[in-house]
C-alpha positions as CSV (number, residue, x, y, z in Angstrom):
1,M,85.0,131.7,118.4
2,P,86.3,130.5,115.0
3,H,89.7,131.4,113.7
4,K,90.2,132.7,110.2
5,L,93.3,131.2,108.7
6,Q,95.1,131.2,105.4
7,V,96.3,127.7,104.6
8,T,98.8,126.8,101.9
9,Y,99.1,123.2,100.7
10,F,102.2,121.7,99.0
11,A,102.8,118.6,96.9
12,I,100.4,115.7,97.4
13,L,98.2,117.7,99.7
14,R,97.8,120.4,97.0
15,E,96.8,117.7,94.6
16,Q,94.3,116.1,97.0
17,R,92.8,119.4,98.0
18,G,92.6,120.7,94.4
19,L,94.1,124.1,95.2
20,S,97.2,125.5,96.7
21,V,95.9,128.3,99.0
22,E,92.6,128.9,100.8
23,D,91.2,131.0,103.5
24,L,89.1,129.1,106.0
25,F,87.4,129.3,109.4
26,T,87.9,126.7,112.1
27,D,87.0,126.0,115.7
28,A,90.1,123.8,116.0
29,A,92.3,124.8,119.0
30,T,95.6,123.2,117.7
31,L,97.3,122.4,114.5
32,R,96.7,118.7,115.1
33,A,93.0,119.2,115.5
34,L,92.9,121.3,112.3
35,Y,94.8,118.8,110.3
36,D,92.5,116.0,111.5
37,E,89.5,118.1,110.5
38,L,91.0,118.8,107.0
39,R,92.1,115.2,106.6
40,L,88.5,114.0,107.0
41,K,87.0,116.7,104.9
42,Y,89.5,116.5,102.0
43,R,90.5,112.8,102.4
44,F,94.2,113.5,102.8
45,T,96.2,110.3,102.8
46,L,99.1,111.4,104.9
47,P,99.1,111.2,108.7
48,C,100.3,114.3,110.5
49,E,103.5,112.5,111.5
50,R,104.5,112.7,107.8
51,V,103.8,116.4,107.3
52,R,105.7,119.5,108.5
53,I,103.8,122.5,109.5
54,A,104.8,126.2,109.5
55,I,103.0,129.2,111.0
56,D,103.9,132.6,109.7
57,D,107.1,131.1,108.0
58,A,108.4,129.3,111.1
59,F,108.2,125.5,111.7
60,V,106.2,124.6,114.8
61,D,105.0,121.4,116.4
62,W,101.5,119.9,116.0
63,D,100.3,120.9,119.5
64,H,100.8,124.6,118.7
65,S,97.7,126.7,119.4
66,L,95.9,128.5,116.6
67,R,95.1,132.2,116.6
68,D,93.1,134.3,114.2
69,G,94.9,135.6,111.2
70,Q,97.7,133.1,111.0
71,K,99.2,131.9,107.8
72,L,99.8,128.1,107.8
73,A,101.7,125.8,105.4
74,F,101.3,122.1,105.3
75,I,104.5,120.6,103.8
76,P,104.6,116.9,103.1
77,P,107.7,115.0,102.2
78,V,108.6,115.5,98.5
79,A,110.4,113.2,96.1
80,G,113.1,114.5,93.9
81,G,116.6,114.1,92.8
């Protein structure tokens, strides 16, 4: 059964996606599988090893399982000074 998720993209991922927040449905079981799916679909240039991920405002690892209704944030490294 697909999970409905709210996904927020930051920095380069927001630019590559063309928006900052979206609701989506996925059959992916883990964050890694979801990111792989999105990377192909939206042509993200960063591998998952370069991106931090948060679920419901807490950082988690890439093998974390997905559940319906979660709020995700993909946070790539940012430049600044």
